[in-house]
C-alpha positions in Angstrom: -12.4 5.3 -31.8 -14.9 4.6 -29.1 -12.6 3.9 -26.1 -14.9 2.3 -23.5 -17.1 -0.7 -24.4 -20.8 -0.5 -23.7 -22.7 -3.7 -24.3 -26.4 -4.6 -24.2 -26.9 -8.3 -23.7 -29.9 -10.6 -23.4 -30.4 -14.3 -22.7 -30.8 -16.9 -25.5 -34.5 -17.0 -25.1 -34.9 -13.3 -25.6 -32.4 -13.2 -28.4 -34.4 -15.9 -30.3 -37.4 -13.5 -30.4 -35.4 -10.6 -31.9 -35.3 -10.1 -35.7 -32.6 -8.3 -37.6 -33.9 -4.9 -38.8 -36.8 -4.9 -36.3 -37.0 -2.7 -33.2 -36.9 -3.9 -29.6 -37.9 -1.9 -26.5 -35.3 -1.0 -23.9 -36.6 -1.1 -20.3 -35.1 -0.3 -16.9 -35.2 -2.8 -14.1 -38.0 -0.7 -12.7 -40.1 -1.2 -15.7 -39.7 2.3 -17.3 -39.3 2.6 -21.0 -36.0 4.2 -22.0 -36.3 3.8 -25.8 -35.9 1.3 -28.6 -33.0 -0.3 -30.5 -33.2 -1.3 -34.1 -31.5 -4.7 -34.1 -28.6 -4.8 -36.7 -26.4 -7.6 -35.2 -26.5 -10.4 -32.7 -23.3 -11.9 -31.3 -22.5 -14.5 -28.6 -20.7 -13.0 -25.7 -19.8 -15.5 -22.9 -23.2 -17.2 -22.2 -25.2 -14.1 -23.3 -26.1 -12.6 -26.6 -25.0 -9.1 -27.4 -27.4 -6.9 -29.4 -26.1 -4.0 -31.6 -28.0 -1.3 -33.5 -29.2 2.3 -33.5 -30.9 3.5 -30.4 -33.7 6.0 -30.2 -34.3 7.6 -26.8 -37.6 8.4 -25.2 -37.2 12.0 -24.1 -39.4 11.5 -21.0 -36.9 8.9 -19.7 -34.2 11.6 -19.1 -34.0 12.6 -15.4 -35.0 16.2 -14.9 -31.6 17.1 -13.3 -29.7 16.2 -16.5 -29.3 18.5 -19.5 -29.9 16.8 -22.8 -27.4 17.3 -25.6 -30.2 18.5 -27.8 -31.0 21.3 -25.3 -27.4 22.5 -25.1 -27.0 22.4 -28.8 -30.1 24.5 -29.2 -28.6 27.0 -26.7 -25.4 27.1 -28.6 -27.3 27.8 -31.8 -29.2 30.6 -30.1 -25.9 32.2 -29.0 -24.6 32.0 -32.6 -21.4 30.4 -31.4 -19.3 28.7 -34.1 -16.2 27.8 -32.1 -17.3 26.0 -29.0 -14.9 24.9 -26.2 -15.8 22.5 -23.5 -14.4 21.6 -20.1 -15.4 18.8 -17.7 -14.2 19.6 -14.1 -13.2 16.5 -12.2 -14.3 17.8 -8.7 -15.1 21.1 -7.1 -14.8 23.9 -9.7 -11.5 25.6 -8.6 -9.4 28.4 -10.0 -7.5 25.9 -12.1 -10.7 25.0 -13.9 -11.5 28.7 -14.2 -8.0 29.3 -15.6 -8.4 26.6 -18.3 -11.9 27.9 -19.2 -10.5 31.5 -19.7 -7.6 30.2 -21.8 -10.2 28.5 -24.1 -12.3 31.6 -24.3 -9.4 33.6 -25.6 -10.0 31.9 -29.0 -13.4 30.3 -28.7 -16.8 32.0 -29.1 -18.3 30.2 -26.0 -17.5 27.6 -23.3 -19.7 24.7 -22.2 -18.9 23.5 -18.7 -19.9 19.8 -18.6 -20.5 18.8 -14.9 -20.6 15.1 -14.3 -23.7 14.1 -12.2 -21.6 11.7 -10.2 -18.1 11.6 -8.9 -15.8 8.7 -8.0 -14.4 10.6 -5.0 -15.9 12.0 -1.8 -14.1 15.4 -2.0 -17.3 17.4 -1.8 -21.1 16.9 -1.5 -22.7 16.3 -4.8 -24.9 19.3 -4.8 -22.1 21.6 -3.7 -19.8 20.2 -6.4 -22.4 20.9 -9.1 -23.2 24.4 -7.6 -19.5 25.4 -7.5 -19.3 25.7 -11.3 -22.5 27.8 -11.4 -21.1 30.1 -8.7 -17.9 30.7 -10.5 -19.5 31.0 -13.9 -21.9 33.6 -12.6 -19.3 35.7 -10.9 -16.2 35.4 -13.0 -17.2 34.7 -16.7 -19.2 36.8 -19.1 -22.7 35.3 -19.0 -23.3 35.5 -22.7 -20.3 33.2 -23.3 -21.0 30.4 -20.9 -23.4 27.4 -20.8 -23.6 25.0 -17.9 -24.6 21.4 -18.5 -25.0 18.4 -16.2 -24.2 15.1 -17.9 -24.9 11.6 -16.7 -22.4 9.4 -14.9 -18.9 10.1 -13.7 -15.8 10.8 -15.6 -13.7 7.8 -16.6 -10.1 8.2 -15.5 -7.0 7.8 -17.7 -6.3 8.2 -21.4 -9.4 6.3 -22.5 -11.5 8.5 -20.3 -10.2 11.7 -21.8 -11.2 10.5 -25.3 -14.6 9.3 -24.0 -15.2 12.7 -22.4 -14.3 14.5 -25.6 -16.7 12.4 -27.6 -19.5 12.9 -25.1 -18.8 16.6 -25.2 -19.1 16.5 -29.0 -22.7 15.3 -28.5 -23.3 18.5 -26.5 -22.1 20.6 -29.4 -18.5 21.0 -28.3 -16.0 21.1 -31.1 -12.9 22.1 -29.0 -12.8 20.0 -25.8 -10.1 20.9 -23.3 -7.6 18.0 -23.0 -4.9 18.0 -20.4 -1.5 16.9 -21.8 0.2 15.4 -18.7 3.0 13.6 -20.7 1.5 10.1 -20.3 0.0 10.0 -23.7 -3.5 10.9 -24.9 -5.7 8.8 -27.1 -7.0 12.0 -28.8 -3.4 12.4 -30.3 -3.8 9.1 -32.2 -6.5 10.3 -34.5 -6.7 13.1 -37.0 -9.0 16.0 -36.2 -11.2 15.2 -39.2 -11.7 11.6 -37.9 -12.6 12.8 -34.5 -14.7 15.6 -35.7 -13.0 17.6 -33.0 -10.1 20.1 -32.6 -9.0 19.5 -29.0 -7.4 22.3 -27.0 -4.3 20.7 -25.4 -3.1 22.4 -22.3 -0.4 21.5 -19.8 -1.5 20.7 -16.2 -2.2 23.8 -14.3 0.1 24.5 -11.3 0.4 27.1 -8.6 3.7 29.0 -8.4 4.3 31.1 -5.3 7.2 33.0 -7.0 5.1 33.9 -10.1 2.2 34.5 -7.7 -0.3 33.0 -10.2 -1.6 29.8 -11.8 0.7 28.7 -14.5 2.2 25.5 -16.1 5.6 23.9 -16.8 5.4 25.5 -20.3 5.3 29.0 -18.9 7.1 28.9 -15.5 10.7 27.8 -14.7 10.4 27.6 -10.9 10.7 24.3 -9.0 8.3 25.4 -6.3 5.2 24.8 -8.5 2.5 22.8 -6.8 -0.4 20.9 -8.5 -3.5 23.1 -8.7 -6.0 20.2 -8.5 -8.6 20.4 -5.8 -8.1 17.3 -3.6 -8.3 16.3 0.0 -4.8 17.6 0.8 -5.7 21.0 -0.6 -8.9 21.3 1.3 -7.1 20.4 4.6 -4.7 23.3 4.1 -6.5 26.7 4.6 -3.7 28.6 2.7 -4.0 26.5 -0.4 -7.7 26.4 -0.2 -7.8 30.2 -0.3 -5.4 30.2 -3.3 -7.2 27.5 -5.3 -10.9 28.2 -4.6 -12.9 31.4 -5.0 -14.3 32.7 -1.7 -17.8 32.0 -2.9 -17.0 28.3 -3.4 -15.4 28.1 0.1 -18.6 29.6 1.6 -20.7 27.2 -0.5 -18.8 24.2 0.8 -18.9 25.4 4.4 -22.6 25.8 4.2 -22.9 22.3 2.9 -20.7 20.9 5.6 -19.6 23.3 8.3 -15.9 23.3 9.3 -15.0 21.0 6.5 -12.2 23.2 5.3 -10.2 22.1 8.3 -11.0 18.4 7.7 -9.0 15.9 5.6 -12.0 14.9 3.6 -15.3 16.3 2.4 -18.0 13.8 3.3 -21.6 14.2 2.3 -23.5 16.5 4.7 -25.6 13.5 5.7 -25.5 9.9 4.6 -28.6 8.8 2.8 -30.2 5.5 3.5 -33.3 3.5 2.7 -35.6 2.2 5.5 -37.8 -0.3 3.7 -41.0 -1.3 5.6 -42.8 -4.4 4.5 -45.8 -6.1 6.0 -49.5 -6.9 5.4 -52.1 -4.2 5.0 -53.0 -2.8 8.4 -49.8 -3.9 10.0 -48.8 -0.3 10.9 -46.2 0.5 8.2 -47.5 4.0 7.5 -48.0 4.7 11.2 -44.5 3.5 12.0 -43.0 5.5 9.2 -44.6 8.7 10.5 -43.5 7.9 14.0 -39.9 7.3 13.0 -40.0 10.5 10.9 -41.2 12.5 13.9 -38.4 11.0 16.0 -35.8 12.1 13.5 -37.3 15.5 12.7 -34.5 18.0 12.4 -31.7 15.4 12.7 -31.6 14.2 9.1 -33.3 15.1 5.8 -36.2 12.7 5.4 -38.8 11.7 2.8 -41.6 9.1 3.2 -42.7 7.1 0.1 -46.1 5.7 1.2 -47.5 2.9 -0.8 -51.0 4.3 -1.2 -49.7 7.7 -2.4 -47.3 6.0 -4.9 -50.2 4.0 -6.2 -52.2 7.1 -6.6 -49.5 9.1 -8.5 -46.4 7.3 -9.6 -48.0 3.9 -10.3 -51.5 5.0 -11.3 -53.1 2.5 -13.6 -51.1 -0.5 -12.5 -53.0 -3.6 -11.6 -52.4 -6.0 -8.7 -50.9 -8.7 -10.8 -47.5 -10.0 -9.8 -45.8 -8.3 -12.7 -47.5 -4.9 -11.9 -46.8 -5.3 -8.2 -43.1 -5.8 -9.0 -43.1 -2.7 -11.3 -44.6 -0.7 -8.5 -42.0 -1.9 -6.0 -39.1 -1.1 -8.4 -40.5 2.4 -9.1 -40.5 3.1 -5.3 -37.0 1.7 -5.0 -35.8 3.9 -7.9 -37.1 7.1 -6.3 -35.7 6.0 -3.0 -32.2 5.4 -4.4 -32.2 8.7 -6.2 -33.1 10.6 -3.0 -30.6 8.5 -0.9 -27.8 9.2 -3.3 -28.2 12.9 -2.4 -28.1 12.4 1.4 -31.8 11.9 2.1 -33.0 9.3 4.5 -35.9 7.6 2.7 -38.7 5.7 4.5 -40.8 3.5 2.3 -44.1 2.0 3.4 -45.5 -0.5 0.9 -46.6 -4.1 1.3 -43.9 -5.4 -1.2 -45.1 -9.0 -0.9 -42.5 -10.9 -2.8 -39.1 -11.8 -1.2 -37.3 -12.0 -4.6 -38.3 -8.5 -5.5 -37.3 -7.1 -2.1 -33.9 -8.9 -2.6 -33.5 -7.2 -6.0 -34.1 -3.7 -4.7 -31.8 -4.3 -1.8 -29.1 -5.5 -4.2 -29.6 -2.5 -6.4 -29.1 -0.2 -3.4 -26.0 -2.1 -2.3 -24.5 -1.8 -5.8 -24.7 2.0 -5.4 -23.3 2.0 -1.8 -26.7 3.0 -0.3 -27.4 1.5 3.2 -30.7 -0.5 3.1 -32.6 -1.7 6.2 -35.6 -4.0 5.8 -38.2 -3.6 8.6 -40.8 -6.3 8.9 -44.0 -5.0 10.6 -45.6 -8.2 11.8 -49.1 -8.8 13.2 -51.5 -11.7 13.5 -54.3 -11.9 10.9 -56.9 -11.7 13.7 -55.5 -8.4 14.8 -55.5 -7.1 11.2 -59.1 -8.1 10.7 -60.0 -6.3 14.0 -58.2 -3.1 12.9 -59.7 -3.2 9.3 -62.4 -0.4 9.4 -63.1 -0.8 5.7 -63.9 -4.5 6.1 -61.5 -5.5 3.3 -60.1 -8.5 5.1 -63.7 -9.8 5.8 -64.5 -9.4 2.1 -61.3 -11.2 1.0 -61.9 -14.1 3.6 -65.4 -14.4 2.2 -64.1 -14.8 -1.3 -65.6 -11.5 -2.4 -62.3 -9.6 -3.0 -59.6 -10.9 -5.4 -55.9 -10.2 -5.3 -55.9 -9.2 -1.6 -52.4 -9.8 -0.2 -52.3 -12.3 2.7 -55.7 -13.8 1.9 -56.3 -14.3 -1.8 -52.8 -13.3 -2.9 -49.5 -14.5 -1.4 -47.3 -12.6 1.1 -43.8 -13.9 1.6 -42.6 -12.7 5.0 -38.9 -11.8 5.4 -36.8 -14.6 6.8 -34.0 -12.4 8.1 -35.2 -8.7 8.3 -32.8 -6.1 9.7 -35.5 -5.1 12.2 -38.7 -7.0 13.1 -41.4 -5.3 15.1 -44.6 -6.9 16.4 -47.2 -4.2 16.1 -50.1 -6.0 17.7 -48.1 -6.6 20.8 -45.7 -3.7 21.3 -46.5 0.0 21.3 -45.7 2.2 18.4 -43.3 4.0 20.8 -41.4 0.8 21.4 -41.4 -0.3 17.7 -40.2 3.1 16.5 -37.5 3.2 19.2 -36.1 -0.2 18.0 -36.0 1.1 14.4 -34.2 4.3 15.4 -31.7 2.3 17.4 -31.0 0.1 14.4 -30.2 3.2 12.3 -27.9 4.5 15.0 -26.1 1.2 15.5 -25.2 1.3 11.8 -23.8 4.8 12.0 -26.5 6.3 9.8 -27.5 9.0 12.4 -25.5 11.5 14.3 -26.3 12.3 17.9 -30.0 13.0 18.0 -31.3 16.2 19.6 -32.7 15.5 23.1 -36.1 16.5 21.9 -36.0 13.7 19.2 -34.0 11.1 21.1 -37.1 9.2 22.2 -40.8 9.2 21.3 -43.2 10.6 23.8 -46.5 8.9 24.8 -48.3 11.8 23.0 -46.4 11.0 19.8 -47.4 7.3 20.1 
C-alpha cells in the first residue's frame, strides 16, 4: 500500500561489506549519524545495490523545528483522545482548512494539524505559512481539541500523495485523516479500512458560494457561482477574495512578513537567502572580510556569519585535521548554511575549506535546493601571510615543527573559477568588500541598499 518508493542504495563495494541480519549505520553527507538499518535484503537496482530492512532512528538527528510522531502521540494520549482526525494544509491555513477541521471535530475527539515543513509553491513565506495554522488554531478552535505538528518535507501531489499523507498522519497518531474527494479517484478507496488501519474522512472540495454567503461544497449547494476556496496566487491578488478566504489575523501575519503582498500576484519570500562561501589560507582575511561585508549589509538583509574558528570550537569540537575530519567540518558548516538560507537568511561562511572537491559538493547541494551560492577566494602571497601571523604558526610549520598546517604541511587547492576573487595583500578591505557586495547585487540577491550601507567608509575598513 506504500504509494511512493523510497530507496536506500549503496555501491557494490559497500554492499559486499553488509551482512544479512546485521546492522549498518546511516549517515548524512555531512557526516551526522541518522540511525541504523538492520539489513534484511539486498537487490541490484541499475548499477547500485538497494538495501532493505528495519530502520531505527537516532532521536538527536531530528531537527528541532520538526515534531516527532512519538511526541504527538504522547500529547494525544495525554488528552485522552480516542478518535483523532488529521488535516495537512497545502499552503496558507485559510478558512477552507478551518472549515474542514471543524467538520472533522463534529465527530472526532481531537484534530492534529500536520503542517509540512516545506512547500512546492511560493505562495507565502515559509515561516508565515507555518504560523498561519497556529494563529487560526489559537483564535478559532477550542485549545483542548487541537494539536499542531510540523512534519518533514513537502506534500506529494495527486492520488498517491493523498495516500502517502494519510499513512504519514497515521504515524502521528491520526486514525481519521481528512481526504478530499475531487472525483479523480483516491488510492485510499482501493483498500479496506482494516488494511489501512485508518478510517478516512472523505469530504468534497470546499467552495465559496456568494449566494449562500458561506463556505460549502457541491454536495450541499446548488448554485453555479461557487468558486474554489483554495488559497492560491489568484486569490491573494484579489483583496475581496482574500478577505473572504483568510482570517484577518492571517492577512496581517502575511503583510508583516511581506508588506503590500496582498496586492501582488505572488507571495515571494521576504528575502532570498544565499550562501557567501569564503575560502582561503589562514590569515588571508576571510573573517575580516566577512565582518566588513556584514557591516555593509546591516539592516538590508538578515545575515548570519559562520566563522571557521567558532564552528571548530562548538559544532565540530573534537574533530581532527585529517582530510576526512576536515570534510566533515565543511559539510557541517554547509548544512547549517543551507538551513538558514532556506529561511531567507544571507549566510557568510569563513573557513579555509581546502579541498576543491568538497567545495564543489557543498555548492551542488545548495544548487539542488535552489539556494544561490557564491564562492569568494581570499588570496594573498605566503610572504604576506607569514608577516601577518602574530602567533608564528606559519614559521613553525615552515620549520617542520607543526603538522597538518594548511598551505605548508597540508595541501590547499585554490579555486580555479571562483565567483569573486579578492587579493587581500594588495587591495584594501574596503575595495574587497565592495567587490563582494557588487557581486551579490549583480545576481539580484540584494535590494537597493540604504545609503548608509551602500559603501564602506574608511573607518569601517
